[in-house]
Backbone atoms as SQL, in Angstrom:
CREATE TABLE atoms (id INTEGER PRIMARY KEY, chain TEXT, resi INTEGER, resn TEXT, atom TEXT, x REAL, y REAL, z REAL);
INSERT INTO atoms VALUES
  (1, 'A', 1, 'MET', 'N', -42.401, 79.819, -95.401),
  (2, 'A', 1, 'MET', 'CA', -42.205, 80.377, -94.087),
  (3, 'A', 1, 'MET', 'C', -41.959, 79.289, -93.054),
  (4, 'A', 2, 'THR', 'N', -42.636, 78.155, -93.207),
  (5, 'A', 2, 'THR', 'CA', -42.456, 77.057, -92.273),
  (6, 'A', 2, 'THR', 'C', -41.018, 76.554, -92.299),
  (7, 'A', 3, 'GLU', 'N', -40.422, 76.545, -93.477),
  (8, 'A', 3, 'GLU', 'CA', -39.042, 76.081, -93.586),
  (9, 'A', 3, 'GLU', 'C', -38.114, 76.948, -92.738),
  (10, 'A', 4, 'GLY', 'N', -38.301, 78.243, -92.751),
  (11, 'A', 4, 'GLY', 'CA', -37.473, 79.149, -91.963),
  (12, 'A', 4, 'GLY', 'C', -37.657, 78.954, -90.477),
  (13, 'A', 5, 'ILE', 'N', -38.913, 78.810, -90.050),
  (14, 'A', 5, 'ILE', 'CA', -39.192, 78.595, -88.632),
  (15, 'A', 5, 'ILE', 'C', -38.592, 77.274, -88.180),
  (16, 'A', 6, 'GLU', 'N', -38.795, 76.232, -88.965),
  (17, 'A', 6, 'GLU', 'CA', -38.268, 74.916, -88.618),
  (18, 'A', 6, 'GLU', 'C', -36.754, 74.947, -88.555),
  (19, 'A', 7, 'ALA', 'N', -36.135, 75.608, -89.513),
  (20, 'A', 7, 'ALA', 'CA', -34.673, 75.642, -89.573),
  (21, 'A', 7, 'ALA', 'C', -34.078, 76.382, -88.384),
  (22, 'A', 8, 'ILE', 'N', -34.649, 77.521, -88.016),
  (23, 'A', 8, 'ILE', 'CA', -34.085, 78.286, -86.904),
  (24, 'A', 8, 'ILE', 'C', -34.330, 77.581, -85.570),
  (25, 'A', 9, 'THR', 'N', -35.486, 76.927, -85.429),
  (26, 'A', 9, 'THR', 'CA', -35.763, 76.184, -84.195),
  (27, 'A', 9, 'THR', 'C', -34.791, 75.032, -84.047),
  (28, 'A', 10, 'GLN', 'N', -34.622, 74.280, -85.106),
  (29, 'A', 10, 'GLN', 'CA', -33.717, 73.140, -85.053),
  (30, 'A', 10, 'GLN', 'C', -32.273, 73.600, -84.861),
  (31, 'A', 11, 'ALA', 'N', -31.870, 74.669, -85.510),
  (32, 'A', 11, 'ALA', 'CA', -30.502, 75.174, -85.364),
  (33, 'A', 11, 'ALA', 'C', -30.240, 75.670, -83.949),
  (34, 'A', 12, 'SER', 'N', -31.208, 76.375, -83.372),
  (35, 'A', 12, 'SER', 'CA', -30.999, 76.888, -82.016),
  (36, 'A', 12, 'SER', 'C', -30.980, 75.760, -80.997),
  (37, 'A', 13, 'LEU', 'N', -31.850, 74.761, -81.149),
  (38, 'A', 13, 'LEU', 'CA', -31.822, 73.619, -80.236),
  (39, 'A', 13, 'LEU', 'C', -30.528, 72.825, -80.384),
  (40, 'A', 14, 'SER', 'N', -30.085, 72.653, -81.609),
  (41, 'A', 14, 'SER', 'CA', -28.834, 71.935, -81.852),
  (42, 'A', 14, 'SER', 'C', -27.646, 72.663, -81.231),
  (43, 'A', 15, 'LEU', 'N', -27.617, 73.966, -81.390),
  (44, 'A', 15, 'LEU', 'CA', -26.542, 74.777, -80.818),
  (45, 'A', 15, 'LEU', 'C', -26.557, 74.706, -79.296),
  (46, 'A', 16, 'ALA', 'N', -27.745, 74.780, -78.709),
  (47, 'A', 16, 'ALA', 'CA', -27.864, 74.698, -77.252),
  (48, 'A', 16, 'ALA', 'C', -27.451, 73.321, -76.746),
  (49, 'A', 17, 'LEU', 'N', -27.792, 72.262, -77.468),
  (50, 'A', 17, 'LEU', 'CA', -27.370, 70.912, -77.081),
  (51, 'A', 17, 'LEU', 'C', -25.855, 70.766, -77.164),
  (52, 'A', 18, 'ASP', 'N', -25.258, 71.306, -78.218),
  (53, 'A', 18, 'ASP', 'CA', -23.797, 71.268, -78.343),
  (54, 'A', 18, 'ASP', 'C', -23.128, 72.002, -77.190),
  (55, 'A', 19, 'ALA', 'N', -23.670, 73.153, -76.831),
  (56, 'A', 19, 'ALA', 'CA', -23.101, 73.930, -75.730),
  (57, 'A', 19, 'ALA', 'C', -23.245, 73.187, -74.406),
  (58, 'A', 20, 'ALA', 'N', -24.399, 72.560, -74.186),
  (59, 'A', 20, 'ALA', 'CA', -24.606, 71.806, -72.946),
  (60, 'A', 20, 'ALA', 'C', -23.671, 70.602, -72.881),
  (61, 'A', 21, 'SER', 'N', -23.447, 69.961, -74.007),
  (62, 'A', 21, 'SER', 'CA', -22.516, 68.831, -74.050),
  (63, 'A', 21, 'SER', 'C', -21.090, 69.288, -73.752),
  (64, 'A', 22, 'LEU', 'N', -20.696, 70.394, -74.342),
  (65, 'A', 22, 'LEU', 'CA', -19.359, 70.935, -74.092),
  (66, 'A', 22, 'LEU', 'C', -19.216, 71.385, -72.637),
  (67, 'A', 23, 'ARG', 'N', -20.277, 71.962, -72.077),
  (68, 'A', 23, 'ARG', 'CA', -20.251, 72.378, -70.670),
  (69, 'A', 23, 'ARG', 'C', -20.086, 71.155, -69.764),
  (70, 'A', 24, 'GLN', 'N', -20.744, 70.046, -70.111),
  (71, 'A', 24, 'GLN', 'CA', -20.616, 68.815, -69.326),
  (72, 'A', 24, 'GLN', 'C', -19.171, 68.324, -69.349),
  (73, 'A', 25, 'GLN', 'N', -18.525, 68.408, -70.506),
  (74, 'A', 25, 'GLN', 'CA', -17.117, 68.016, -70.613),
  (75, 'A', 25, 'GLN', 'C', -16.234, 68.918, -69.765),
  (76, 'A', 26, 'ALA', 'N', -16.515, 70.207, -69.782),
  (77, 'A', 26, 'ALA', 'CA', -15.722, 71.156, -68.996),
  (78, 'A', 26, 'ALA', 'C', -15.866, 70.882, -67.505),
  (79, 'A', 27, 'ILE', 'N', -17.092, 70.636, -67.066),
  (80, 'A', 27, 'ILE', 'CA', -17.329, 70.361, -65.648),
  (81, 'A', 27, 'ILE', 'C', -16.653, 69.058, -65.244),
  (82, 'A', 28, 'ALA', 'N', -16.744, 68.037, -66.090),
  (83, 'A', 28, 'ALA', 'CA', -16.084, 66.762, -65.795),
  (84, 'A', 28, 'ALA', 'C', -14.570, 66.946, -65.702),
  (85, 'A', 29, 'ARG', 'N', -14.015, 67.764, -66.575),
  (86, 'A', 29, 'ARG', 'CA', -12.578, 68.056, -66.530),
  (87, 'A', 29, 'ARG', 'C', -12.215, 68.760, -65.226),
  (88, 'A', 30, 'ASN', 'N', -13.058, 69.707, -64.807),
  (89, 'A', 30, 'ASN', 'CA', -12.804, 70.421, -63.554),
  (90, 'A', 30, 'ASN', 'C', -12.837, 69.470, -62.360),
  (91, 'A', 31, 'ILE', 'N', -13.821, 68.572, -62.334),
  (92, 'A', 31, 'ILE', 'CA', -13.931, 67.619, -61.229),
  (93, 'A', 31, 'ILE', 'C', -12.737, 66.674, -61.219),
  (94, 'A', 32, 'ALA', 'N', -12.338, 66.201, -62.398),
  (95, 'A', 32, 'ALA', 'CA', -11.206, 65.273, -62.478),
  (96, 'A', 32, 'ALA', 'C', -9.902, 65.915, -62.021),
  (97, 'A', 33, 'ASN', 'N', -9.768, 67.217, -62.208),
  (98, 'A', 33, 'ASN', 'CA', -8.531, 67.911, -61.848),
  (99, 'A', 33, 'ASN', 'C', -8.658, 68.750, -60.582),
  (100, 'A', 34, 'ALA', 'N', -9.659, 68.460, -59.758),
  (101, 'A', 34, 'ALA', 'CA', -9.915, 69.262, -58.561),
  (102, 'A', 34, 'ALA', 'C', -8.715, 69.315, -57.624),
  (103, 'A', 35, 'SER', 'N', -7.967, 68.228, -57.537),
  (104, 'A', 35, 'SER', 'CA', -6.827, 68.208, -56.615),
  (105, 'A', 35, 'SER', 'C', -5.493, 68.458, -57.312),
  (106, 'A', 36, 'THR', 'N', -5.516, 68.783, -58.585),
  (107, 'A', 36, 'THR', 'CA', -4.289, 69.058, -59.327),
  (108, 'A', 36, 'THR', 'C', -3.820, 70.481, -59.034),
  (109, 'A', 37, 'GLU', 'N', -2.616, 70.578, -58.529),
  (110, 'A', 37, 'GLU', 'CA', -2.044, 71.892, -58.190),
  (111, 'A', 37, 'GLU', 'C', -1.830, 72.711, -59.462),
  (112, 'A', 38, 'GLY', 'N', -2.290, 73.940, -59.454),
  (113, 'A', 38, 'GLY', 'CA', -2.094, 74.841, -60.583),
  (114, 'A', 38, 'GLY', 'C', -3.127, 74.709, -61.690),
  (115, 'A', 39, 'TYR', 'N', -4.079, 73.792, -61.544),
  (116, 'A', 39, 'TYR', 'CA', -5.109, 73.630, -62.577),
  (117, 'A', 39, 'TYR', 'C', -6.067, 74.822, -62.545),
  (118, 'A', 40, 'VAL', 'N', -6.362, 75.356, -63.708),
  (119, 'A', 40, 'VAL', 'CA', -7.315, 76.463, -63.829),
  (120, 'A', 40, 'VAL', 'C', -8.616, 75.887, -64.395),
  (121, 'A', 41, 'PRO', 'N', -9.715, 75.972, -63.638),
  (122, 'A', 41, 'PRO', 'CA', -10.980, 75.417, -64.134),
  (123, 'A', 41, 'PRO', 'C', -11.483, 76.165, -65.371),
  (124, 'A', 42, 'VAL', 'N', -12.269, 75.453, -66.170),
  (125, 'A', 42, 'VAL', 'CA', -12.805, 76.032, -67.400),
  (126, 'A', 42, 'VAL', 'C', -14.331, 76.033, -67.357),
  (127, 'A', 43, 'ASP', 'N', -14.914, 76.895, -68.171),
  (128, 'A', 43, 'ASP', 'CA', -16.365, 76.985, -68.292),
  (129, 'A', 43, 'ASP', 'C', -16.702, 77.260, -69.752),
  (130, 'A', 44, 'VAL', 'N', -17.950, 77.060, -70.116),
  (131, 'A', 44, 'VAL', 'CA', -18.421, 77.322, -71.469),
  (132, 'A', 44, 'VAL', 'C', -19.343, 78.535, -71.422),
  (133, 'A', 45, 'ASP', 'N', -19.029, 79.545, -72.220),
  (134, 'A', 45, 'ASP', 'CA', -19.812, 80.778, -72.238),
  (135, 'A', 45, 'ASP', 'C', -20.721, 80.776, -73.458),
  (136, 'A', 46, 'PHE', 'N', -21.901, 80.204, -73.292),
  (137, 'A', 46, 'PHE', 'CA', -22.874, 80.143, -74.374),
  (138, 'A', 46, 'PHE', 'C', -23.866, 81.294, -74.284),
  (139, 'A', 47, 'ALA', 'N', -24.115, 81.762, -73.079),
  (140, 'A', 47, 'ALA', 'CA', -25.114, 82.819, -72.869),
  (141, 'A', 47, 'ALA', 'C', -24.739, 84.104, -73.604),
  (142, 'A', 48, 'ALA', 'N', -23.460, 84.439, -73.616),
  (143, 'A', 48, 'ALA', 'CA', -23.028, 85.666, -74.297),
  (144, 'A', 48, 'ALA', 'C', -23.299, 85.584, -75.799),
  (145, 'A', 49, 'GLN', 'N', -23.126, 84.394, -76.363),
  (146, 'A', 49, 'GLN', 'CA', -23.363, 84.231, -77.798),
  (147, 'A', 49, 'GLN', 'C', -24.848, 84.376, -78.127),
  (148, 'A', 50, 'MET', 'N', -25.699, 83.792, -77.293),
  (149, 'A', 50, 'MET', 'CA', -27.136, 83.904, -77.533),
  (150, 'A', 50, 'MET', 'C', -27.635, 85.319, -77.257),
  (151, 'A', 51, 'GLU', 'N', -27.001, 86.014, -76.329),
  (152, 'A', 51, 'GLU', 'CA', -27.369, 87.405, -76.050),
  (153, 'A', 51, 'GLU', 'C', -27.111, 88.277, -77.280),
  (154, 'A', 52, 'ALA', 'N', -26.025, 87.982, -77.987),
  (155, 'A', 52, 'ALA', 'CA', -25.728, 88.721, -79.220),
  (156, 'A', 52, 'ALA', 'C', -26.809, 88.465, -80.272),
  (157, 'A', 53, 'ALA', 'N', -27.279, 87.222, -80.341),
  (158, 'A', 53, 'ALA', 'CA', -28.348, 86.897, -81.289),
  (159, 'A', 53, 'ALA', 'C', -29.646, 87.609, -80.898),
  (160, 'A', 54, 'ARG', 'N', -29.949, 87.648, -79.597),
  (161, 'A', 54, 'ARG', 'CA', -31.144, 88.361, -79.134),
  (162, 'A', 54, 'ARG', 'C', -31.039, 89.857, -79.439),
  (163, 'A', 55, 'GLY', 'N', -29.850, 90.398, -79.288),
  (164, 'A', 55, 'GLY', 'CA', -29.638, 91.811, -79.586),
  (165, 'A', 55, 'GLY', 'C', -29.916, 92.126, -81.038),
  (166, 'A', 56, 'GLN', 'N', -29.546, 91.201, -81.905),
  (167, 'A', 56, 'GLN', 'CA', -29.807, 91.386, -83.331),
  (168, 'A', 56, 'GLN', 'C', -31.315, 91.419, -83.594),
  (169, 'A', 57, 'LEU', 'N', -32.055, 90.553, -82.912),
  (170, 'A', 57, 'LEU', 'CA', -33.513, 90.554, -83.068),
  (171, 'A', 57, 'LEU', 'C', -34.125, 91.839, -82.525),
  (172, 'A', 58, 'ALA', 'N', -33.602, 92.324, -81.395),
  (173, 'A', 58, 'ALA', 'CA', -34.126, 93.545, -80.773),
  (174, 'A', 58, 'ALA', 'C', -33.933, 94.764, -81.675),
  (175, 'A', 59, 'GLN', 'N', -32.896, 94.738, -82.493),
  (176, 'A', 59, 'GLN', 'CA', -32.632, 95.847, -83.411),
  (177, 'A', 59, 'GLN', 'C', -33.456, 95.740, -84.690),
  (178, 'A', 60, 'GLY', 'N', -34.304, 94.727, -84.756),
  (179, 'A', 60, 'GLY', 'CA', -35.160, 94.562, -85.924),
  (180, 'A', 60, 'GLY', 'C', -34.491, 93.842, -87.073),
  (181, 'A', 61, 'ARG', 'N', -33.311, 93.307, -86.836),
  (182, 'A', 61, 'ARG', 'CA', -32.623, 92.563, -87.897),
  (183, 'A', 61, 'ARG', 'C', -33.167, 91.143, -87.955),
  (184, 'A', 62, 'ARG', 'N', -32.898, 90.505, -89.052),
  (185, 'A', 62, 'ARG', 'CA', -33.356, 89.141, -89.252),
  (186, 'A', 62, 'ARG', 'C', -32.368, 88.161, -88.624),
  (187, 'A', 63, 'LEU', 'N', -32.900, 87.108, -88.048),
  (188, 'A', 63, 'LEU', 'CA', -32.079, 86.047, -87.471),
  (189, 'A', 63, 'LEU', 'C', -32.475, 84.749, -88.148),
  (190, 'A', 64, 'ASP', 'N', -31.515, 84.076, -88.747),
  (191, 'A', 64, 'ASP', 'CA', -31.822, 82.829, -89.424),
  (192, 'A', 64, 'ASP', 'C', -30.855, 81.735, -88.986),
  (193, 'A', 65, 'ALA', 'N', -31.058, 80.535, -89.519),
  (194, 'A', 65, 'ALA', 'CA', -30.246, 79.386, -89.133),
  (195, 'A', 65, 'ALA', 'C', -28.774, 79.597, -89.484),
  (196, 'A', 66, 'ALA', 'N', -28.492, 80.272, -90.579),
  (197, 'A', 66, 'ALA', 'CA', -27.102, 80.529, -90.969),
  (198, 'A', 66, 'ALA', 'C', -26.410, 81.424, -89.945),
  (199, 'A', 67, 'HIS', 'N', -27.135, 82.412, -89.413),
  (200, 'A', 67, 'HIS', 'CA', -26.550, 83.282, -88.388),
  (201, 'A', 67, 'HIS', 'C', -26.247, 82.480, -87.133),
  (202, 'A', 68, 'LEU', 'N', -27.139, 81.563, -86.749),
  (203, 'A', 68, 'LEU', 'CA', -26.891, 80.729, -85.572),
  (204, 'A', 68, 'LEU', 'C', -25.691, 79.813, -85.793),
  (205, 'A', 69, 'ALA', 'N', -25.495, 79.355, -87.025),
  (206, 'A', 69, 'ALA', 'CA', -24.321, 78.534, -87.322),
  (207, 'A', 69, 'ALA', 'C', -23.044, 79.342, -87.133),
  (208, 'A', 70, 'SER', 'N', -23.078, 80.621, -87.488),
  (209, 'A', 70, 'SER', 'CA', -21.897, 81.465, -87.285),
  (210, 'A', 70, 'SER', 'C', -21.655, 81.710, -85.803),
  (211, 'A', 71, 'VAL', 'N', -22.722, 81.748, -84.989),
  (212, 'A', 71, 'VAL', 'CA', -22.568, 81.864, -83.535),
  (213, 'A', 71, 'VAL', 'C', -21.805, 80.657, -83.012),
  (214, 'A', 72, 'ALA', 'N', -22.144, 79.477, -83.519),
  (215, 'A', 72, 'ALA', 'CA', -21.467, 78.258, -83.084),
  (216, 'A', 72, 'ALA', 'C', -19.984, 78.296, -83.436),
  (217, 'A', 73, 'GLU', 'N', -19.671, 78.784, -84.625),
  (218, 'A', 73, 'GLU', 'CA', -18.280, 78.824, -85.061),
  (219, 'A', 73, 'GLU', 'C', -17.438, 79.799, -84.255),
  (220, 'A', 74, 'GLU', 'N', -18.029, 80.914, -83.844),
  (221, 'A', 74, 'GLU', 'CA', -17.220, 81.957, -83.230),
  (222, 'A', 74, 'GLU', 'C', -17.134, 81.910, -81.721),
  (223, 'A', 75, 'GLY', 'N', -18.020, 81.172, -81.030),
  (224, 'A', 75, 'GLY', 'CA', -17.939, 81.399, -79.613),
  (225, 'A', 75, 'GLY', 'C', -18.250, 80.324, -78.614),
  (226, 'A', 76, 'VAL', 'N', -18.760, 79.192, -78.963),
  (227, 'A', 76, 'VAL', 'CA', -19.084, 78.202, -77.955),
  (228, 'A', 76, 'VAL', 'C', -17.860, 77.324, -77.734),
  (229, 'A', 77, 'ARG', 'N', -17.031, 77.757, -76.802),
  (230, 'A', 77, 'ARG', 'CA', -15.832, 76.983, -76.474),
  (231, 'A', 77, 'ARG', 'C', -15.476, 77.189, -75.010),
  (232, 'A', 78, 'MET', 'N', -14.567, 76.354, -74.550),
  (233, 'A', 78, 'MET', 'CA', -14.170, 76.419, -73.147),
  (234, 'A', 78, 'MET', 'C', -13.264, 77.615, -72.901),
  (235, 'A', 79, 'ARG', 'N', -13.518, 78.283, -71.771),
  (236, 'A', 79, 'ARG', 'CA', -12.698, 79.429, -71.375),
  (237, 'A', 79, 'ARG', 'C', -12.284, 79.262, -69.927),
  (238, 'A', 80, 'PRO', 'N', -11.086, 79.731, -69.562),
  (239, 'A', 80, 'PRO', 'CA', -10.663, 79.636, -68.160),
  (240, 'A', 80, 'PRO', 'C', -11.554, 80.485, -67.261),
  (241, 'A', 81, 'MET', 'N', -11.812, 79.973, -66.079),
  (242, 'A', 81, 'MET', 'CA', -12.621, 80.708, -65.101),
  (243, 'A', 81, 'MET', 'C', -11.697, 81.574, -64.254),
  (244, 'A', 82, 'VAL', 'N', -12.093, 82.807, -64.024),
  (245, 'A', 82, 'VAL', 'CA', -11.319, 83.707, -63.167),
  (246, 'A', 82, 'VAL', 'C', -12.202, 84.183, -62.022),
  (247, 'A', 83, 'GLY', 'N', -11.557, 84.464, -60.901),
  (248, 'A', 83, 'GLY', 'CA', -12.275, 84.956, -59.736),
  (249, 'A', 83, 'GLY', 'C', -12.542, 86.442, -59.839),
  (250, 'A', 84, 'PRO', 'N', -13.212, 87.005, -58.821),
  (251, 'A', 84, 'PRO', 'CA', -13.513, 88.441, -58.832),
  (252, 'A', 84, 'PRO', 'C', -12.264, 89.316, -58.836),
  (253, 'A', 85, 'ASP', 'N', -11.161, 88.762, -58.356),
  (254, 'A', 85, 'ASP', 'CA', -9.916, 89.530, -58.310),
  (255, 'A', 85, 'ASP', 'C', -9.125, 89.447, -59.613),
  (256, 'A', 86, 'GLY', 'N', -9.651, 88.708, -60.598),
  (257, 'A', 86, 'GLY', 'CA', -8.980, 88.585, -61.884),
  (258, 'A', 86, 'GLY', 'C', -7.976, 87.447, -61.949),
  (259, 'A', 87, 'LEU', 'N', -7.750, 86.780, -60.835),
  (260, 'A', 87, 'LEU', 'CA', -6.834, 85.646, -60.794),
  (261, 'A', 87, 'LEU', 'C', -7.579, 84.365, -61.140),
  (262, 'A', 88, 'PRO', 'N', -6.847, 83.338, -61.615),
  (263, 'A', 88, 'PRO', 'CA', -7.515, 82.073, -61.922),
  (264, 'A', 88, 'PRO', 'C', -8.258, 81.530, -60.704),
  (265, 'A', 89, 'ALA', 'N', -9.472, 81.059, -60.936),
  (266, 'A', 89, 'ALA', 'CA', -10.294, 80.512, -59.860),
  (267, 'A', 89, 'ALA', 'C', -9.785, 79.129, -59.467),
  (268, 'A', 90, 'ARG', 'N', -10.181, 78.691, -58.286),
  (269, 'A', 90, 'ARG', 'CA', -9.874, 77.334, -57.831),
  (270, 'A', 90, 'ARG', 'C', -11.116, 76.482, -58.021),
  (271, 'A', 91, 'VAL', 'N', -10.918, 75.188, -58.195),
  (272, 'A', 91, 'VAL', 'CA', -12.045, 74.280, -58.356),
  (273, 'A', 91, 'VAL', 'C', -12.735, 74.098, -57.007),
  (274, 'A', 92, 'GLN', 'N', -14.024, 74.380, -56.968),
  (275, 'A', 92, 'GLN', 'CA', -14.857, 74.123, -55.791),
  (276, 'A', 92, 'GLN', 'C', -15.690, 72.884, -56.123),
  (277, 'A', 93, 'LEU', 'N', -15.323, 71.748, -55.546),
  (278, 'A', 93, 'LEU', 'CA', -15.927, 70.476, -55.918),
  (279, 'A', 93, 'LEU', 'C', -17.448, 70.469, -55.745),
  (280, 'A', 94, 'ASP', 'N', -17.951, 70.996, -54.638),
  (281, 'A', 94, 'ASP', 'CA', -19.402, 70.995, -54.428),
  (282, 'A', 94, 'ASP', 'C', -20.127, 71.852, -55.468),
  (283, 'A', 95, 'THR', 'N', -19.528, 72.960, -55.840),
  (284, 'A', 95, 'THR', 'CA', -20.113, 73.826, -56.864),
  (285, 'A', 95, 'THR', 'C', -20.124, 73.129, -58.219),
  (286, 'A', 96, 'GLU', 'N', -19.045, 72.443, -58.546),
  (287, 'A', 96, 'GLU', 'CA', -18.956, 71.744, -59.834),
  (288, 'A', 96, 'GLU', 'C', -19.976, 70.612, -59.925),
  (289, 'A', 97, 'VAL', 'N', -20.168, 69.876, -58.829),
  (290, 'A', 97, 'VAL', 'CA', -21.152, 68.791, -58.836),
  (291, 'A', 97, 'VAL', 'C', -22.560, 69.363, -59.017),
  (292, 'A', 98, 'ALA', 'N', -22.852, 70.476, -58.353),
  (293, 'A', 98, 'ALA', 'CA', -24.157, 71.126, -58.515),
  (294, 'A', 98, 'ALA', 'C', -24.335, 71.627, -59.948),
  (295, 'A', 99, 'ARG', 'N', -23.284, 72.193, -60.531),
  (296, 'A', 99, 'ARG', 'CA', -23.356, 72.665, -61.917),
  (297, 'A', 99, 'ARG', 'C', -23.584, 71.498, -62.876),
  (298, 'A', 100, 'MET', 'N', -22.968, 70.345, -62.581),
  (299, 'A', 100, 'MET', 'CA', -23.136, 69.178, -63.434),
  (300, 'A', 100, 'MET', 'C', -24.588, 68.691, -63.394),
  (301, 'A', 101, 'ALA', 'N', -25.177, 68.656, -62.202),
  (302, 'A', 101, 'ALA', 'CA', -26.576, 68.230, -62.082),
  (303, 'A', 101, 'ALA', 'C', -27.498, 69.211, -62.810),
  (304, 'A', 102, 'GLN', 'N', -27.252, 70.493, -62.646),
  (305, 'A', 102, 'GLN', 'CA', -28.064, 71.513, -63.313),
  (306, 'A', 102, 'GLN', 'C', -27.932, 71.393, -64.831),
  (307, 'A', 103, 'ASN', 'N', -26.736, 71.162, -65.313),
  (308, 'A', 103, 'ASN', 'CA', -26.507, 71.031, -66.746),
  (309, 'A', 103, 'ASN', 'C', -27.190, 69.781, -67.298),
  (310, 'A', 104, 'ALA', 'N', -27.197, 68.690, -66.524),
  (311, 'A', 104, 'ALA', 'CA', -27.855, 67.462, -66.970),
  (312, 'A', 104, 'ALA', 'C', -29.362, 67.679, -67.128),
  (313, 'A', 105, 'VAL', 'N', -29.973, 68.387, -66.181),
  (314, 'A', 105, 'VAL', 'CA', -31.406, 68.690, -66.274),
  (315, 'A', 105, 'VAL', 'C', -31.672, 69.594, -67.484),
  (316, 'A', 106, 'HIS', 'N', -30.807, 70.568, -67.697),
  (317, 'A', 106, 'HIS', 'CA', -30.938, 71.477, -68.843),
  (318, 'A', 106, 'HIS', 'C', -30.845, 70.694, -70.157),
  (319, 'A', 107, 'TYR', 'N', -29.894, 69.774, -70.248),
  (320, 'A', 107, 'TYR', 'CA', -29.704, 68.963, -71.449),
  (321, 'A', 107, 'TYR', 'C', -30.947, 68.114, -71.720),
  (322, 'A', 108, 'GLN', 'N', -31.492, 67.492, -70.660),
  (323, 'A', 108, 'GLN', 'CA', -32.694, 66.670, -70.819),
  (324, 'A', 108, 'GLN', 'C', -33.879, 67.506, -71.295),
  (325, 'A', 109, 'ALA', 'N', -34.005, 68.716, -70.780),
  (326, 'A', 109, 'ALA', 'CA', -35.091, 69.601, -71.213),
  (327, 'A', 109, 'ALA', 'C', -34.941, 69.970, -72.689),
  (328, 'A', 110, 'LEU', 'N', -33.704, 70.223, -73.113),
  (329, 'A', 110, 'LEU', 'CA', -33.466, 70.533, -74.523),
  (330, 'A', 110, 'LEU', 'C', -33.814, 69.346, -75.415),
  (331, 'A', 111, 'LEU', 'N', -33.441, 68.136, -74.981),
  (332, 'A', 111, 'LEU', 'CA', -33.777, 66.943, -75.757),
  (333, 'A', 111, 'LEU', 'C', -35.286, 66.749, -75.855),
  (334, 'A', 112, 'LYS', 'N', -35.976, 66.999, -74.757),
  (335, 'A', 112, 'LYS', 'CA', -37.433, 66.875, -74.765),
  (336, 'A', 112, 'LYS', 'C', -38.047, 67.901, -75.719),
  (337, 'A', 113, 'GLY', 'N', -37.521, 69.111, -75.713),
  (338, 'A', 113, 'GLY', 'CA', -38.006, 70.136, -76.634),
  (339, 'A', 113, 'GLY', 'C', -37.773, 69.754, -78.081),
  (340, 'A', 114, 'LEU', 'N', -36.592, 69.213, -78.375),
  (341, 'A', 114, 'LEU', 'CA', -36.291, 68.778, -79.740),
  (342, 'A', 114, 'LEU', 'C', -37.202, 67.631, -80.150),
  (343, 'A', 115, 'SER', 'N', -37.444, 66.707, -79.235),
  (344, 'A', 115, 'SER', 'CA', -38.329, 65.580, -79.517),
  (345, 'A', 115, 'SER', 'C', -39.749, 66.058, -79.822),
  (346, 'A', 116, 'ARG', 'N', -40.245, 67.007, -79.048),
  (347, 'A', 116, 'ARG', 'CA', -41.590, 67.544, -79.299),
  (348, 'A', 116, 'ARG', 'C', -41.645, 68.305, -80.622),
  (349, 'A', 117, 'HIS', 'N', -40.585, 69.025, -80.921),
  (350, 'A', 117, 'HIS', 'CA', -40.526, 69.754, -82.193),
  (351, 'A', 117, 'HIS', 'C', -40.614, 68.770, -83.362),
  (352, 'A', 118, 'MET', 'N', -39.867, 67.678, -83.278),
  (353, 'A', 118, 'MET', 'CA', -39.896, 66.672, -84.343),
  (354, 'A', 118, 'MET', 'C', -41.261, 65.995, -84.418),
  (355, 'A', 119, 'ALA', 'N', -41.904, 65.778, -83.270),
  (356, 'A', 119, 'ALA', 'CA', -43.238, 65.170, -83.267),
  (357, 'A', 119, 'ALA', 'C', -44.252, 66.084, -83.947),
  (358, 'A', 120, 'ILE', 'N', -44.141, 67.378, -83.720),
  (359, 'A', 120, 'ILE', 'CA', -45.039, 68.336, -84.372),
  (360, 'A', 120, 'ILE', 'C', -44.826, 68.312, -85.885),
  (361, 'A', 121, 'LEU', 'N', -43.566, 68.296, -86.307),
  (362, 'A', 121, 'LEU', 'CA', -43.282, 68.241, -87.746),
  (363, 'A', 121, 'LEU', 'C', -43.791, 66.940, -88.353),
  (364, 'A', 122, 'SER', 'N', -43.622, 65.837, -87.639),
  (365, 'A', 122, 'SER', 'CA', -44.100, 64.545, -88.120),
  (366, 'A', 122, 'SER', 'C', -45.615, 64.543, -88.255),
  (367, 'A', 123, 'SER', 'N', -46.284, 65.136, -87.279),
  (368, 'A', 123, 'SER', 'CA', -47.745, 65.230, -87.336),
  (369, 'A', 123, 'SER', 'C', -48.188, 66.093, -88.516),
  (370, 'A', 124, 'ALA', 'N', -47.483, 67.166, -88.769),
  (371, 'A', 124, 'ALA', 'CA', -47.823, 68.046, -89.890),
  (372, 'A', 124, 'ALA', 'C', -47.635, 67.333, -91.227),
  (373, 'A', 125, 'VAL', 'N', -46.581, 66.558, -91.334),
  (374, 'A', 125, 'VAL', 'CA', -46.304, 65.839, -92.580),
  (375, 'A', 125, 'VAL', 'C', -47.361, 64.769, -92.831),
  (376, 'A', 126, 'SER', 'N', -47.816, 64.114, -91.757),
  (377, 'A', 126, 'SER', 'CA', -48.800, 63.040, -91.925),
  (378, 'A', 126, 'SER', 'C', -50.244, 63.539, -91.822),
  (379, 'A', 127, 'ASP', 'N', -50.441, 64.841, -91.928),
  (380, 'A', 127, 'ASP', 'CA', -51.772, 65.463, -91.858),
  (381, 'A', 127, 'ASP', 'C', -52.496, 65.143, -90.556),
  (382, 'A', 128, 'GLY', 'N', -51.746, 64.992, -89.477),
  (383, 'A', 128, 'GLY', 'CA', -52.344, 64.747, -88.166),
  (384, 'A', 128, 'GLY', 'C', -52.758, 63.312, -87.927),
  (385, 'A', 129, 'LYS', 'N', -52.505, 62.427, -88.884),
  (386, 'A', 129, 'LYS', 'CA', -52.870, 61.008, -88.731),
  (387, 'A', 129, 'LYS', 'C', -51.732, 60.268, -88.051),
  (388, 'A', 130, 'ARG', 'N', -52.096, 59.258, -87.334),
  (389, 'A', 130, 'ARG', 'CA', -51.065, 58.431, -86.673),
  (390, 'A', 130, 'ARG', 'C', -50.812, 57.180, -87.448);
């Protein structure tokens, strides 16, 4: 049972880190092209993929590391941003900088969580001895 818990925790953290890294690239691309005429900003839609995984759990189905790997294959990629009117959005530099800072904090929190997870596993393997 521990193997399953460890695998799904590590897979979900890895997937979230990949998405945060891709989001950072998208935001950097948006900032770099802020003054480019006709540029359509991009975003990474990771929340929708995780919502599908949560829905599977809510229906009583099993969620494992292999299912999370399929989530990564099918949906964590850059998508064009559109405004409320359905037209391509324009780059708002102040918004992009704020999103970049928020994403950096999110990434650091994920790394800290992964580090603590590995420390717990290391402690378990060494029978709690240092």
